[in-house]
N, C-alpha and C positions, 0 to 999 in steps of 0.2 A: 372093868379089866379097858387094858389101855393097847393101844394098835398104831403101828406104822401111817400116821396119817398121809406122807409122799407116796410111800407105793400105795396106799388103797386109792386113791384120788388118781394115781397113774393107771390102775388097770382100773379104775370104773370107768376114766376116759374111752381109754379102749374100747368098751365095749356099749358105752352108752352117749360117750361125750362129753361136753359140758353142760351146765345146768344153763337153762333158758334163759329167757334175756326179763327180769323182771316188769311188771303187767301195770308199776307206776304210772300214772300219767306226767307226760310232759310237756306237753302243750295247753293252752288255755285260753279262754274267750270269753272278750269282757261283756257282761250283760248292759252297761252301763251307769249301773248303781251299784255301788261299794258296797251297801246290806246284804244287798242280794245275793252278788259275788260272795260274800263271808258265809250266809246259811247252808249255801250251797257247795263253796268247798274247801274252806274252813280257813280264806286268806282275803281282805278284802281286794287284793292286788290280782286274784286269779279271775276266778267265774267259773264256767262251764268247762269239764277233762275233755281233749280229747282222745281219743282209741275207745271209748266209752259210750254208751247207750245210755239215753236220758228221755224223761214223759214230761211233759205239762200239758195239765188235765183240769178241764174248769166248763164253766156255763158259759153262754155264747155273754162279748162281751167284758169280758176278762181280762184281756187283756193277750193271749197266749200269741196271737200271729204277732202282734209288737212285741212280743219279747223276741220273739225267731227273729223277725225282722234285724231287732237288735242284732244278734246274737251273728247274723249274717252280715248286716253291713260290719261288722267286727270283724270278721274274717276276710273281707274283701280288702279293707287298709291294713290287715297285716300282711298282703299279696297273696292272700288266696282265694279261694273257691266256694259261691253259693248255689248249692243243687236245691231245688225246691218242688216236688212231688203234688201235687195239688187231687188228690182224690175228690176236694170240696166243689173244685169247680169256683172257687169263691175269692183266691188272691187277688187283690187289688194292689196292681200295678204302680200304678198315677200316683198314690199314698208311701207305697213303699220308694218312689223314686223321690217324693218330696222332706221323706226323712235323710236321704242319704245313699239308698240302697242303689248300684249299677245294676241295671239288669238287661243290661248288653249280654248279647253271646257273645263268649264264654264264660265272662265272667260271673254269669248266673247262667245255670241250665235250669229251663224251668221245664216238667215237664206235666202234661193233664194224662196222667197214664188210666188207662180204664181197671186196671187189676191190683191188687196189693202185689201182686207178685213181678208184674209188669212195674210197678212203681220202685221197689226196692232191687231190682233186677239192673235197670236202666244209672238209680244211682250208684250201684256198688260197681258196675263194670267202668262207669265215669271216675269214680276214685281210683279205683284201682289203674287207669289206662294214664291217670294225671301223677301216680307215684311209679307208676315202673318205666315211663317212658320219660319220666323227669322232666316233665311238662310246667313243673313250677317249681319253685324252694325245696329243699325235704324237709323244710322247717315252716313252711306255710300252711295255715293252716286250713282243714278241707271241714264245710256245714253241711249238712245232709238234714232237711226240716220235711216231714211226711205229716200233711194237714190232709186230714186226718187220720186216724182206727178206727174214730168210730163211723167213718164216708167209703172205708177200703171195702171194696167188693172183691170176697175170694173167686178164681178162673171159674171153679166149681160153679158156683155159686151162678154165675155170668156166662158162661157158656155150656152148650152138651159133649156128649162124649165125640162130637162128630167138629167141633168147635163155630159148632152155628151158635149165636144169642136163644137164652130159654126167653120164651114170653114170660111176662111177670106174672100171669096167670097159672105159670106151670111148676113158680116154687113151692117147694113140700117144706117141712118142717127140720128135715134134713140140711137144709139151704138155713135154718135158723141159728147153729153150733158151726156152721161152715169155717166163719170167721177167726173162733174160738180154736177150732182143730189146725188152721193153717197158719196163725201165729205162732202155734206152739211148735209147728213141724218147722219152721225158717228161722224162728227166732236165733236160734242155736248159731243156724249159718252165718246169718246176717253178724251176728256179736262177734264170727272171728275175722269176718273179711273187718267189720270198725276199729278192731285191735290190730290188723295185719295194716291198713293203711293208715291207719292214724286219721279216721273220720270223728267226728261230733257229732253223733247221729241225736236229733231233736225229734220223736215221735208227737204230735199234738192228739189230743182224743177230748172226749167230751165225758163226765160224770152224770154217773147214775145212783140213785140210792135204793138198797133192798128195804122192800119191803120185811115187814114185822121185824125188823132187831131191833131190841130192846137194850143189849149192850155190846160193848165195839165199835169200828167205824160202820156206819149203814153204805158208807160212799163206797162204790164202784163204777169198774171203766168197762168200756164196750172192748170187746177180743179176747176174753178171756182172761186166765192170771197168769200169763206168758211174762205180759210186759210184767209185773208185779219181779217176777225171778231173774227178768234177765237185764231190765234198767237200773246203771250205777247210784244214777239218782232218779228220784219223781218230784216233782212241784203239785203242788198243787190249790188251783188259787178260786178264791172266793169273792163275792161282790157285793154291795152296799151301795144304793145310792145317792148320791150328793144332789143336795138341791141349792138353789142362789135365788137370792131374795124374800121377802116377805108378802104376806094378801094374795093381791090377785096378779102382782107381778111372779111372785114362787115360780120357777121353768130346774128342769133337770139341766145339772149344769156335769156331770159324769160320775165315775165308782169309784167306790174305795175297795180297793183287789185287795183281800188278804192273803196272803203267798204262803204256804206250808212245806216242807220240806218228811213228805210221810216217808220213804223211803234217802239211807243216802249211806254207800258204803265208802265215803271220802272223811268223810266226820259226821259228828254228830247228827242224830237227826232229829226233828219232828220242834225245826227251827221257825219263825215264821220273821216275817217281815209285812207290813204295811206300806200301798203306795196308790197316790191320786192318780186314777187314768182321767184323763179333762177332756171335751170337746173345747178349742179353738172358734172364731169367728167363722173360719171357713167348715165346720162339720169333724175338723179333721182330728182323730183321736191321739192325743200327745200324756206319756209320764209326766206329770208334777215331782221332777226329781228334788228338785229345792225344797219346795215344802217338804218333803220327804223325810232330806238332810236336816230340815230345822226339829223336825221331829227328834230325830234322832239322836240331835245332840240336846233334845234339853233329857230326853230318856237318861244319855249319858252323863247326865249334869254339867255337860258342857257350854250351855247359855243357860242363863237365870231367867225360870221364868215368874212372873209375877203375878196372880190372877188372869186373865185374859192375857197380856201383856209376856213379851220377848224382850230382853233388854241386850241393844248389839248398840256396840259402841255409844253407851253410857245413855242412851238416849231408849225408850219404851216406845214399843210398835207391837198392834195386833199381827199376827202371823202371816196373813192373807198380806199384807200392806206392805209386810217384810220380805215375801219373798217376791211381791214384784221388785220391791226398790233392788234386792240383788239381783233379780233377773235384769232389771233395767242398767243397770251401772254390770253386768259380766261380771262378777266377783263368785260368784259358784265356787270358784276353785277354794276362797275362802274356807267355805263350808267341807270341802275334801279334807283339806291341809288339817281342820280339826276337828275330821271325825277319825283323821289316820292318826296323831298326835296323840 
């Protein structure tokens, strides 16, 4: 049945107003590695979406904080602000500075908040002030990193009804489920703040294994099921040791980090990339992007592999030798160009 669309639109606008603004992300943060950008956003040139909640979960030493630090660096380089809520009390500012993060206030807002509620509140208040008072350019990113959900303490667990800290021996079974309840209660409100003030919200978390799971994914995360619902993307990381040398000279050199998007409301989920997390002579953890690109290009058949050798400019190289050559020559941009071609 036909109707007068113009008249209908005019009448409805008088009652309910115009349509709300669509919620598609308009700002993106580069992770520093194009294959990772692609599995999160569907586009190598994008990365982490603004106005959305995301979660990076995995075991210790699997690159979670390093990934978050790279996102904070990207936000600062785009004229934005980085906020870090440190529930774990483990952020290494010295290491972050060597990577390029400006840890000076107000470019970097660092809070060692006592509770889940306090950490999220200070982050939301900071973002609200930045946007409403127009303290930064409207298009400048705000990235909020919370480390980690597993270490966050709900206010009801830390304090009693009179506002006094509870002794540890007074914790009960009710406190065991407090974090799951508070995340379920507050994340729905946090989600609205994140969208309204265009925050790139990154919650770091640990991974647990459900006992007795025969079918399906046995992996779970602390904090209940709320993050599974409110996060637009969830990246799970895993690790395998990388050893160098042989015999008595064999030693730990780093970890092979497997990354999988176990949820994604932006592009196709359950995509994976691997990346080496190596340690330099000073013990600093860094991602080996060059080797990562070489492996990606071999898989894409853009670099030829013959046995253990890669063919580069008509010559044969072991992968590790070629990666060092490219790094020494500063020609990683050539790999990126090949990846995008």
